[in-house]
ROKELO-711525 format. One record per residue (C-alpha): z, x, y. Coordinates in steps of 0.001 Angstrom, whole numbers, plus 500000, padded with zeros to 6 digits. Example, Ala and Ser with C-alpha at 12.3 -4.5 7.8 and 13.67 -1.06 7.14 Angstrom:
% residues 2
507800512300495500 507140513670498940 
% end
This chain:
% residues 80
900832028086027126 900942031788027766 899532034167025204 900625037737025226 897610039963025373 897766043669024966 895266045347027251 892823047762025745 893554051368026498 891533052910029262 889504054944028583 888772053426025218 889349055203021941 885671054908020990 883918058223021087 880179058678021103 879071061454018822 875703063144018668 874695061089015609 875491057733017246 874316058601020745 871785055778020926 868804057659019567 866753055780016976 866305059002015049 863572060011012679 863266056586011063 862741054970014462 860062057518015314 858234056939012019 858341053164012471 857057053377016059 854318055822015063 853145053600012195 853177050568014488 851010052424017019 848578053531014289 848325049942013029 847621048695016572 844846051272017050 843266050398013697 843438046697014531 841769047345017893 838977049364016275 838414046687013642 838234043959016280 835748045994018307 833569046488015235 833640042778014419 832746041784017992 829790044183017980 828637042741014663 828849039162015975 826973040112019155 824232041859017176 823896038894014820 823665036453017741 820860038510019281 818992038539015957 819227034768015668 818257034218019293 821571032608020121 822373035069022875 822656033351026266 821735036402028331 818437035835030125 817501032678028218 819827030090029699 819605028514033132 822770029572034901 822521026917037615 825723024883037922 825462021162037170 826159020090040753 823182022118042091 820596020843039613 818135018261040896 818758014756039643 816226013659037058 814658010261037577 
% end
């Protein structure tokens, strides 16, 4: 069955104006800026928490630096 199709005019009737030119505008800028600020604050908070955990581990003597034997299991002598 053959359907009659009217072709779209070339060039199309759609015009791009300055307001719809693909720019996210002021609202897009504000959203992106707030997202970047939130990411920086999250990074700083994570850094602070990791420093706190590291300091607490050193106070409790749970830090592995210098206290543990770093010899792999396959190189350790077999105990009899």
